[in-house]
MARLOKE-168372 format. One record per residue (C-alpha): residue number from 1; x, y, z negated. Coordinates in Angstrom, 3 decimals, padded with zeros to 6 digits. Each point is the difference from the previous one (the first is absolute). Example, Ala and Ser with C-alpha at 12.3 -4.5 7.8 and 13.67 -1.06 7.14 Angstrom:
<rs>
R   num         c1         c2         c3
R     1    012.300   -004.500   -007.800
R     2    001.370    003.440    000.660
</rs>
This chain:
<rs>
R   num         c1         c2         c3
R     1    178.991   -008.881   -023.968
R     2   -003.420   -000.550    001.544
R     3   -002.336    002.892    000.467
R     4   -003.638   -000.050    000.942
R     5   -000.696    000.606    003.703
R     6   -002.938    002.291   -000.692
R     7    000.766    001.906   -003.164
R     8    003.784   -000.425   -000.274
R     9   -000.343   -001.172   -003.695
R    10    002.389   -002.612   -001.289
R    11   -002.451   -001.628   -002.483
R    12   -000.573   -003.214    001.997
R    13   -001.088   -003.434   -001.371
R    14    000.821   -003.272    001.845
R    15   -002.785   -002.519   -000.299
R    16    000.587   -002.391    002.826
R    17    003.089   -001.834    001.461
R    18   -000.510   -002.063    003.179
R    19    003.653   -000.917    000.220
R    20    002.308    000.659    002.953
R    21   -001.463   -000.298    003.511
R    22    001.019    000.863    003.510
R    23   -002.146    002.724    001.838
R    24   -003.325   -001.712    000.644
R    25    000.054    000.895    003.790
R    26    003.498   -001.112    000.802
R    27   -000.921   -003.258    001.833
R    28    003.239   -001.543    001.221
R    29    000.979   -001.594    003.243
R    30    001.350   -003.571    000.293
R    31    003.644    001.245    000.543
R    32   -000.205    001.956   -003.268
R    33   -001.004   -002.843   -002.345
R    34    003.577   -000.603   -001.085
R    35    000.717    003.774   -000.405
R    36   -000.231    001.519   -003.459
R    37   -003.316    001.735   -001.007
R    38   -000.125    003.129   -002.213
R    39   -002.387   -000.355   -002.993
R    40   -001.227    003.044   -001.860
R    41   -001.594    000.263   -003.421
R    42   -003.792    000.234    000.007
R    43   -001.083    001.346   -003.241
R    44   -002.804    002.425   -000.777
R    45   -000.328    002.925   -002.398
R    46   -002.766    002.459   -001.164
R    47    000.839    003.703   -000.546
R    48   -001.258    000.776   -003.569
R    49   -000.302    003.593    000.874
R    50   -002.289    000.024    003.282
R    51   -000.926   -003.769    000.198
R    52    001.625   -000.785    003.472
R    53    000.832   -003.656    000.273
R    54    003.225   -000.345    002.117
R    55    002.683   -002.270    000.968
R    56    003.306    000.525   -001.926
R    57    002.396   -000.782    002.767
R    58   -000.266    001.627    003.443
R    59    001.260   -001.686    003.140
R    60    000.970    002.453    002.703
R    61   -002.809    000.489    002.598
R    62    002.778   -000.493    002.731
R    63    000.223   -003.512   -001.165
R    64   -003.677   -000.624   -000.356
R    65   -001.454    001.669    003.096
R    66    002.622    000.642    002.656
R    67    001.176   -003.419    000.856
R    68   -002.138   -002.493    001.946
R    69   -003.040    000.882   -002.085
R    70   -002.700   -002.869    000.334
R    71   -003.205    001.524   -001.257
R    72   -002.864    000.646    002.469
R    73   -003.233    001.649   -001.236
R    74   -002.140   -001.688    002.635
R    75    000.149   -003.826   -000.581
R    76   -003.434   -000.382   -001.666
R    77   -003.464    000.799    001.297
R    78   -000.797    001.358   -003.611
R    79    002.943    002.383    000.193
R    80   -000.949    001.249    003.392
R    81   -003.579    000.623   -001.027
R    82    001.212    001.770   -003.019
R    83    002.089    002.507    002.032
R    84   -002.761    000.555    002.509
R    85   -002.497    000.814   -002.795
R    86    002.511    002.267   -001.652
R    87    000.598    002.030    003.048
R    88   -003.730    000.301    000.778
R    89   -000.858    001.148   -003.465
R    90    002.887    002.606   -000.101
R    91   -000.933    001.526    003.347
R    92   -003.696    000.211   -001.047
R    93    000.658    001.155   -003.549
R    94    002.212    002.966    000.985
R    95   -001.684    000.739    003.389
R    96    003.176   -000.480    001.950
R    97    000.217    000.969    003.780
R    98    002.467   -000.456    002.829
R    99    001.832    003.014   -001.261
R   100    000.784   -001.761   -003.394
R   101    003.281   -001.694   -000.469
R   102    000.330   -003.235   -002.161
R   103    003.456   -000.944   -001.183
R   104    000.384   -003.645   -001.282
R   105    003.287   -000.504   -002.172
R   106    001.364   -003.508    000.264
R   107   -002.371   -000.451    002.943
R   108    001.314   -003.571    000.823
R   109   -001.264   -001.342    003.338
R   110   -002.662    002.752    000.166
R   111   -003.167   -001.830   -000.955
R   112   -001.395    002.859   -002.034
R   113    001.015    002.663    002.471
R   114   -001.456   -001.937    002.845
R   115   -003.380    000.148   -001.809
R   116    000.384    003.744   -000.549
R   117    000.897    000.329    003.657
R   118   -003.207   -001.843    000.976
R   119   -001.901    002.537   -002.110
R   120    001.207    002.867    002.095
R   121    002.687    001.734   -002.145
R   122    003.668    000.696    000.680
R   123    002.541   -002.474   -001.654
R   124    003.525   -000.290   -001.061
R   125    001.847   -002.855   -001.621
R   126    003.101   -000.069   -002.061
R   127    001.750   -003.279   -000.968
R   128    003.726   -000.969   -000.522
R   129    000.021   -003.533    001.384
R   130    001.112   -000.025    003.575
R   131   -001.305   -003.456    000.884
R   132   -003.473    001.104   -001.363
R   133    000.043    003.333    001.786
R   134    000.720   -001.793    003.213
R   135   -003.234   -001.973   -000.441
R   136   -001.869    003.217   -000.779
R   137    001.196    001.566    003.108
R   138   -001.131   -002.982    001.914
R   139   -003.526    000.630   -001.373
R   140    000.329    003.599    001.312
R   141    000.339    001.513   -003.586
R   142    002.432    002.842   -000.029
R   143    002.405   -000.709   -002.932
R   144    003.088    001.692   -001.291
R   145    002.567   -002.528   -000.973
R   146    001.188    001.330   -003.345
R   147   -000.808    000.448   -003.624
R   148   -002.451    002.757   -000.902
R   149    002.275    002.918   -000.802
R   150    000.508    003.699    000.586
R   151    001.476   -000.693    003.564
R   152   -003.067   -002.081    001.073
R   153   -002.317    002.698   -001.449
R   154    001.873    002.813    002.101
R   155   -000.334   -002.270    003.100
R   156   -003.805   -000.505   -000.484
R   157   -000.554    003.675   -000.853
R   158    001.801    000.996    003.330
R   159   -001.677   -002.489    002.105
R   160   -003.532   -000.171   -001.322
R   161   -000.492    002.545   -002.815
R   162   -001.410   -000.539   -003.535
R   163   -001.980   -003.098   -000.903
R   164   -003.504   -000.057   -001.199
R   165    000.475   -003.397   -001.517
R   166    003.085   -001.945   -001.131
R   167   -000.510   -003.651   -000.922
R   168    002.436   -002.407   -001.816
R   169   -001.626   -003.363   -000.425
R   170    002.115   -002.265   -002.110
R   171    002.944    002.359    000.419
R   172   -000.316    002.641   -002.851
R   173    000.749   -002.683   -002.629
R   174    003.160   -000.867    001.973
R   175    001.586    003.480   -000.300
R   176    002.732    000.632   -002.549
R   177    000.439    003.744    000.355
R   178   -003.610    001.050   -000.326
R   179    000.791    003.668   -000.544
R   180    001.649    000.434    003.429
R   181   -002.576   -002.192    001.659
R   182   -002.851    002.159   -001.399
R   183    001.844    003.219    001.060
R   184    000.148   -001.301    003.415
R   185   -003.776   -000.882   -000.026
R   186   -000.934    003.477   -001.179
R   187    002.117    001.587    002.723
R   188   -001.555   -002.059    002.699
R   189   -003.681    000.366   -001.133
R   190   -002.193    002.979    001.053
R   191   -001.681    001.939   -002.645
R   192   -003.153   -002.129   -000.248
R   193    001.968   -003.167    000.741
R   194   -000.435   -003.221   -001.801
R   195    002.620   -002.607   -001.136
R   196   -001.412   -003.483   -000.275
R   197    001.860   -002.985   -001.310
R   198   -001.046   -003.618   -000.692
R   199    001.759   -002.354   -002.370
R   200   -000.683   -002.921   -002.341
R   201   -001.665    001.331   -003.175
R   202    001.642   -000.761   -003.290
R   203   -003.295   -000.815   -001.715
R   204   -000.565   -002.772    002.544
R   205    003.627   -001.292   -000.397
R   206   -000.320   -000.212   -003.717
R   207   -003.643   -001.394   -000.104
R   208    000.644   -002.628    002.556
R   209    003.516   -001.053   -000.676
R   210    001.230    001.134    003.372
R   211    003.594   -000.159   -000.916
R   212    001.118   -001.186    003.525
R   213   -000.788    003.546    001.291
R   214    003.131    001.110   -001.926
R   215    002.986   -000.017    002.237
R   216    002.813    002.321    000.955
R   217   -001.751    002.058    002.610
R   218   -002.784    000.822   -002.471
R   219    001.887    002.429   -002.373
R   220   -003.083    001.479   -001.581
R   221   -003.207   -001.799   -001.250
R   222   -002.443    002.939    000.204
R   223   -003.006    001.025   -002.129
R   224   -001.782    003.394   -000.485
R   225    001.531    001.168   -003.358
R   226    003.566    000.689    001.254
R   227   -001.182    001.293    003.337
R   228   -002.037    003.009   -001.216
R   229    003.022    001.924   -001.765
R   230    002.279   -001.148    002.874
R   231   -002.132    001.554    002.667
R   232   -000.448    003.232   -001.901
R   233    003.698    000.718    000.466
R   234   -000.775    000.579    003.681
R   235   -003.137    001.957   -000.684
R   236   -002.079   -002.968    001.252
R   237   -002.716   -002.049   -001.679
R   238   -001.900   -003.380    000.536
R   239   -003.435    000.789    001.050
R   240   -001.346   -003.457    001.009
R   241    000.963   -003.762   -000.574
R   242   -001.473   -003.101    001.623
R   243    000.615   -003.463   -001.199
R   244    000.659   -002.432    002.812
R   245    000.176   -003.836   -000.036
R   246    003.157   -000.385    002.133
R   247    003.196   -001.532   -001.532
R   248   -001.801   -001.297   -003.066
R   249   -001.358    003.486   -001.114
R   250    001.275    003.305    001.372
R   251   -000.973    003.602   -000.404
R   252   -000.167    002.815    002.733
R   253    000.892    003.294   -001.524
R   254   -000.889    003.390    001.673
R   255    002.260    002.900   -000.886
R   256   -000.410    003.601    001.047
R   257    001.129    003.533   -000.782
R   258   -001.458    001.325   -003.392
R   259   -003.465    001.385    000.028
R   260   -000.713   -000.868    003.666
R   261   -002.445   -002.768   -000.723
R   262   -002.450   -001.178   -002.575
R   263    001.511   -002.703   -002.331
R   264   -002.030   -003.119   -000.101
R   265   -001.145   -001.417   -003.351
R   266    001.567   -003.325    001.035
R   267    003.407    001.481   -001.103
R   268   -001.171    000.519   -003.661
R   269   -001.571   -003.426    000.156
R   270    003.048   -001.867    000.973
R   271    002.225    001.840   -002.559
R   272   -002.538   -001.189   -002.598
R   273    000.190   -003.639    001.247
R   274    003.759    000.193   -000.373
R   275   -000.339    001.472   -003.478
R   276   -002.711   -002.551   -001.189
R   277    002.257   -002.995    001.063
R   278    003.010    001.547   -001.619
R   279    001.948   -000.401    003.199
R   280    003.120    001.788   -001.117
R   281    000.335   -001.594   -003.458
R   282    003.039   -002.279   -000.607
R   283   -002.337   -002.657   -001.413
R   284   -002.098   -000.096    003.209
R   285    003.085   -000.250    002.161
R   286    001.766   -002.435   -002.175
R   287   -003.119   -002.320    000.139
R   288    000.042    000.283    003.878
R   289    003.597   -001.200   -000.046
R   290   -000.845   -002.981   -002.185
R   291   -002.847   -000.907    002.315
R   292    002.497    000.279    002.984
R   293    002.322   -002.686   -001.666
R   294   -003.034   -002.103   -000.736
R   295   -001.038    000.118    003.648
R   296    003.557   -000.953    001.171
R   297    000.006   -003.036   -002.494
R   298   -003.551   -001.162    001.210
R   299    000.782    000.415    003.767
R   300    003.427   -001.804   -000.293
R   301   -001.578   -002.817   -001.957
R   302   -002.652   -000.491    002.692
R   303    002.457    000.107    002.824
R   304    002.428   -002.345   -001.991
R   305   -002.893   -002.427   -000.682
R   306   -001.329   -000.022    003.524
R   307    003.542   -000.731    001.437
R   308    000.594   -002.848   -002.564
R   309   -003.204   -001.577    001.186
R   310    001.574   -000.033    003.576
R   311   -002.251    002.614    001.386
R   312    001.064    002.173    002.923
R   313    000.030    003.680   -000.710
R   314    000.516    003.088    002.191
R   315   -000.622    003.768   -000.281
R   316   -002.449    001.955    002.048
R   317    000.946    003.518    001.071
R   318    003.221    001.760   -000.993
R   319   -000.835    003.593   -001.286
R   320    002.625    001.888   -002.116
R   321   -002.159   -000.762   -003.065
R   322    000.457   -003.616    000.537
R   323    003.797    000.351   -000.057
R   324   -000.209    001.457   -003.562
R   325   -002.259   -002.987   -000.983
R   326    002.351   -002.720    001.498
R   327    003.166    001.554   -001.323
R   328   -001.406    000.661   -003.545
R   329   -001.562   -003.459   -000.247
R   330    003.094   -001.537    001.690
R   331   -002.126   -001.831    002.559
R   332    002.361   -000.743    002.978
R   333    000.255   -002.506    002.872
R   334    000.314   -002.822   -002.461
R   335   -003.826    000.438   -000.581
R   336   -001.256    001.677    003.137
R   337    000.856   -001.551    003.361
R   338   -000.711    003.235    001.754
R   339   -001.951    003.237   -000.129
R   340   -002.347    000.866    002.852
R   341   -000.467    003.516    001.607
R   342   -001.773    001.985    002.779
R   343    002.677    002.601    000.232
R   344    002.492   -000.651    002.764
R   345    002.503    002.173   -001.890
R   346    000.229   -002.682   -002.707
R   347   -000.518   -003.313    001.824
R   348    003.301   -001.887    000.421
R   349    001.459    001.730   -002.965
R   350    000.488   -001.146   -003.599
R   351   -001.476    001.557   -003.234
R   352    002.371    002.259   -001.881
R   353    001.528   -001.751   -003.043
R   354   -001.879   -003.254    000.351
R   355    001.047   -000.787    003.546
R   356   -003.370   -001.727    001.079
R   357   -000.307   -000.072    003.838
R   358   -002.800    002.139    001.368
R   359   -002.072   -001.637    002.783
R   360   -003.136    000.846    002.016
R   361   -003.370   -000.445   -001.563
R   362   -000.671   -002.834    002.544
R   363    002.533   -002.262   -001.843
R   364   -002.487   -000.311   -003.004
R   365   -002.390   -001.983    002.126
R   366    002.807   -002.191    001.627
R   367    001.640   -000.811   -003.424
R   368   -003.280   -000.169   -001.962
R   369    001.545    000.478   -003.430
R   370   -002.018   -000.947   -003.110
R   371    000.226    003.505   -001.550
R   372    000.702    003.467    001.272
R   373    001.126    002.696   -002.329
R   374   -001.880    003.144    001.071
R   375    002.575    002.829   -000.360
R   376   -002.085    002.742    001.540
R   377   -002.845   -000.818   -002.535
R   378   -001.394    003.601    000.486
R   379   -001.185   -001.040    003.497
R   380   -000.938   -003.575   -001.120
R   381   -003.617    000.168    001.325
R   382    001.188    000.741    003.471
R   383    002.868   -002.340    000.081
R   384   -001.941   -002.926   -001.384
R   385   -002.703    000.695    002.661
R   386    002.622    000.052    002.727
R   387    001.434   -003.198   -001.221
R   388   -003.283   -001.845   -000.392
R   389    001.226   -002.941    002.094
R   390    002.796   -000.617   -002.559
R   391   -002.584   -000.162   -002.707
R   392   -002.416   -002.201    001.929
R   393    002.795   -002.553    000.295
R   394    000.433   -000.089   -003.767
R   395    002.512    002.687   -000.665
R   396   -000.190    001.999   -003.197
R   397    001.114    003.521   -000.812
R   398    001.751    001.251   -003.122
R   399   -000.710    003.530   -000.992
R   400    002.672    001.149   -002.325
R   401   -001.386    003.411   -001.478
R   402   -001.514    000.724   -002.506
R   403   -000.177   -003.631   -001.190
R   404    001.334   -002.850    002.222
R   405   -002.988   -001.996    001.417
R   406   -000.631   -002.399    002.635
R   407   -002.643    000.495    002.740
R   408   -001.196   -002.878    002.124
</rs>
């Protein structure tokens, strides 16, 4: 029986079913096209006790992150600027020096740690994906190739001592056993240490119909209400929150040991926003699910209509969120001739489930389709700017979320 990841309660209400999909980051090679793919249920529940929104089915992290992981945190200029600004602000805010240690959990290719390193602090990465860790080492970012666990904590404590700051950007929401995770965080932090995580904010997800950010890596859809009692279990508290634009609307949460820092009024304000919009009510969440189905119907109608008119369609960018959209809306290679990408880890492969070939961005100009479905709509300004030549030649973009619309 399902139990809540944060409060262990069994009173969970299912409000959204996105069907069965393969893991969103399992891009397949040509020689795997005829092999069976494993599909997992993608359904979403709210805990009626604490309010945590979470997936009902958990795919093993070994399946999701260990094997040939294709996500790089450095493919957009917007992303790189985001991590640079994050590192600068943390070093300044907490007056960090070259004696302070920053540990980044799920450090990927090391973009954030690289920024911290430039700001003169000691760094340590932890990431389970061997291919990604190899790229981090090539950048000169010291990274332990493993999940964040008691063994990696012991290794860091022995080699470098306690951490002043632990970051987990787009990682905290990926963790199933949050109790063990937080125990390891508290063991590694020094007494005045700060745990900072960043994740898509549930308020933005619901308000802007960002259902494509729901996939098997994202186990929890985070908001303030359930986090406060959860952190209390570890004698910790949220003392500051920042809302950030990245990934369609995220929040950055600062957590420290109790009574160490003054609590910002933003915490109460954001709790009130969640209360005012009745974020956790079944009615709000059921309405969201209705709007999701409506979006799917409108988008598939648009794609079908354009195809019937003989228009050429492709996809632009292949983020994990795009794989949820393609699989849920059943938009495959019969509609999109290919999907373009910057990441060398995805080019030459095929999208999970829908088997659309992934090619280089340069193919967009060569092929010059009539319409390009923009799957990384959260970076739409930068992508459209970069692909200005395509638009000048008459190409049009389809933005799928929150309402399907054409930009020419």
